C-alpha positions in Angstrom: -49.5 -44.3 19.3 -48.1 -40.8 20.1 -44.7 -39.6 19.1 -42.5 -38.1 21.7 -41.5 -34.5 20.9 -37.9 -33.3 21.3 -37.3 -30.6 23.8 -36.4 -27.2 22.4 -34.0 -25.0 24.5 -35.8 -21.9 25.8 -33.1 -19.6 24.4 -33.8 -20.7 20.9 -37.0 -19.2 19.6 -39.3 -21.4 17.5 -39.3 -20.7 13.8 -42.7 -20.6 12.3 -43.7 -20.7 8.7 -43.5 -17.2 7.3 -40.9 -16.0 9.7 -37.9 -14.1 8.2 -34.6 -12.9 9.5 -34.6 -9.2 9.8 -31.3 -7.8 8.5 -32.4 -4.2 8.1 -30.1 -3.0 10.9 -27.0 -4.9 9.8 -24.2 -2.8 8.3 -23.7 -3.0 4.6 -19.9 -2.8 4.9 -17.1 -3.9 7.2 -13.5 -3.0 7.9 -10.3 -5.2 7.9 -10.8 -8.9 7.1 -14.6 -8.4 7.0 -14.1 -6.5 3.7 -13.6 -8.4 0.4 -11.4 -5.5 -0.7 -9.1 -6.2 2.3 -8.5 -9.7 1.0 -7.9 -8.5 -2.5 -5.4 -5.8 -1.3 -3.6 -8.3 1.0 -3.2 -10.7 -1.9 -1.9 -8.0 -4.2 0.6 -6.9 -1.5 1.8 -10.5 -1.0 2.4 -10.9 -4.8 4.2 -7.6 -5.1 6.2 -8.2 -1.9 7.4 -11.5 -3.4 8.4 -9.7 -6.6 10.4 -7.2 -4.6 12.1 -10.0 -2.7 13.1 -11.8 -5.9 14.6 -8.6 -7.3 16.7 -8.0 -4.2 17.9 -11.6 -4.4 18.8 -11.2 -8.0 20.6 -7.9 -7.2 22.9 -9.7 -4.7 23.3 -12.7 -6.9 24.6 -10.6 -9.8 26.8 -8.7 -7.3 28.4 -11.9 -6.2 29.3 -12.8 -9.8 30.8 -9.4 -10.6 33.7 -8.2 -8.4 33.4 -4.7 -10.0 29.8 -4.3 -9.1 28.4 -1.7 -9.6 29.8 -0.4 -12.9 33.4 -0.7 -12.1 33.0 0.1 -8.4 31.6 3.6 -8.8 29.7 3.3 -5.5 26.1 3.6 -6.7 23.9 6.6 -7.4 24.2 9.9 -5.4 22.4 9.7 -2.1 20.5 13.1 -2.2 17.4 12.3 -4.2 16.9 8.8 -2.8 17.4 10.0 0.8 15.0 12.9 0.2 12.4 10.4 -1.1 13.0 8.2 2.0 12.4 11.2 4.3 9.2 12.2 2.5 7.8 8.7 2.3 8.3 8.3 6.1 6.6 11.7 6.7 3.7 10.6 4.5 2.9 7.9 7.0 1.6 10.6 9.4 -1.3 11.9 7.4 -1.9 8.4 6.1 -2.4 7.1 9.7 -4.7 10.1 10.5 -6.8 9.3 7.5 -7.0 5.6 8.3 -8.0 6.0 12.0 -10.5 8.7 11.1 -12.1 6.5 8.4 -12.6 3.7 10.9 -14.2 6.2 13.3 -16.3 7.7 10.4 -14.8 11.1 11.3 -15.2 13.0 8.0 -13.3 16.2 8.9 -10.2 14.3 10.0 -10.5 12.0 7.0 -10.4 15.1 4.7 -7.5 16.5 6.6 -5.5 13.3 6.4 -6.2 12.8 2.7 -5.3 16.3 1.7 -2.0 16.0 3.6 -1.3 12.7 2.1 -2.1 14.0 -1.4 0.3 16.9 -1.1 3.1 14.7 0.2 2.5 12.0 -2.3 2.6 14.5 -5.2 5.9 15.8 -3.9 7.1 12.2 -3.8 6.3 11.7 -7.5 8.4 14.8 -8.4 11.3 13.5 -6.3 11.0 10.1 -7.8 11.3 11.6 -11.3 14.5 13.3 -10.2 15.7 10.0 -8.9 15.4 8.4 -12.4 17.3 11.3 -14.0 20.1 11.1 -11.5 20.8 7.4 -11.6 24.4 6.5 -12.4 23.5 3.9 -15.0 21.0 3.4 -17.9 18.5 0.5 -17.8 20.1 -1.1 -20.8 23.8 -0.7 -20.0 24.4 -3.7 -17.8 22.9 -6.3 -15.4 23.3 -3.7 -12.6 21.4 -1.1 -14.6 18.6 -3.5 -15.4 18.2 -4.6 -11.8 18.3 -1.1 -10.4 15.8 0.3 -12.9 13.5 -2.7 -12.4 13.5 -2.3 -8.6 12.8 1.4 -8.8 10.3 1.0 -11.6 8.2 -1.6 -9.8 8.0 0.6 -6.7 7.2 3.7 -8.8 4.3 1.8 -10.4 2.9 1.1 -7.0 3.5 4.7 -5.9 1.9 6.3 -8.9 -1.2 4.1 -8.8 -1.8 4.7 -5.1 -1.3 8.4 -5.5 -4.0 8.4 -8.2 -6.3 6.4 -5.9 -5.6 8.8 -3.0 -6.5 11.8 -5.2 -9.7 10.2 -6.3 -10.7 9.4 -2.8 -9.9 12.9 -1.7 -12.2 14.4 -4.3 -15.0 11.9 -3.4 -14.7 13.0 0.3 -15.5 16.6 -0.7 -17.9 15.9 -3.7 -19.7 12.8 -2.5 -21.6 10.5 -2.5 -20.5 10.0 1.1 -21.5 6.3 1.5 -20.2 4.2 4.3 -18.3 2.0 2.1 -16.1 5.0 1.1 -14.6 4.9 4.6 -13.7 1.3 3.9 -12.0 2.4 0.6 -9.9 4.9 2.6 -8.9 2.4 5.2 -7.8 -0.1 2.5 -6.0 2.6 0.6 -4.1 3.5 3.8 -3.1 -0.1 4.3 -1.7 -0.2 0.8 0.2 3.1 1.4 1.8 1.5 4.4 3.0 -1.3 2.1 4.6 1.4 -0.2 6.3 3.0 2.7 7.7 -0.3 4.2 8.9 -1.7 0.9 10.7 1.5 -0.1 13.0 1.4 2.9 14.8 -1.9 2.0 14.8 -1.0 -1.7 16.4 2.4 -0.8 19.0 0.6 1.2 19.8 -1.9 -1.7 20.0 0.8 -4.4 21.8 3.6 -2.5 23.7 2.0 0.3 24.6 -1.5 -0.6 27.0 -0.4 -3.4 29.1 1.5 -0.9 29.9 -1.6 1.2 
């Protein structure tokens, strides 16, 4: 008694014993959500973003409890260094965007140009941030206001310094090699994290420098 064979669509090739899927031409890396590093960076940004949000809530909670906030109504720290930092950090978005787009296009000359520009601006940001700490109107251990301001600024500074170090390392690698394809993914993910640093600084700047004046 013969068995009836099931029909196989013509578009699906038959698989014979010994056949193997040829993956030689598939890329060994991918950008955006196709990269494992993208998911790790996104998770880290989510955690740090929540931490910044909590600190802002804590700032305004303490402010609601203290009618003399901050520090007897002194009006907060001087605007100069914080505002200079805000200007520089917004400017840093330009070379960062150049580096990110060039990395996704595997355009090595533009990647190098963007990274060098970002490295120079980011080093300037570190110097300005140091001046910010020396010009704050309160010590970290003087009051709840001082602890909150120093924590907010300290958390952002940690993110800033670590990403500056990462940017410098990537810049060196783009000149020294090895120039593997996955290095372009590293640059794209680093650029995404730098965008996070830029965007988180703007509300923190407003809270530290402008909120006390209102």
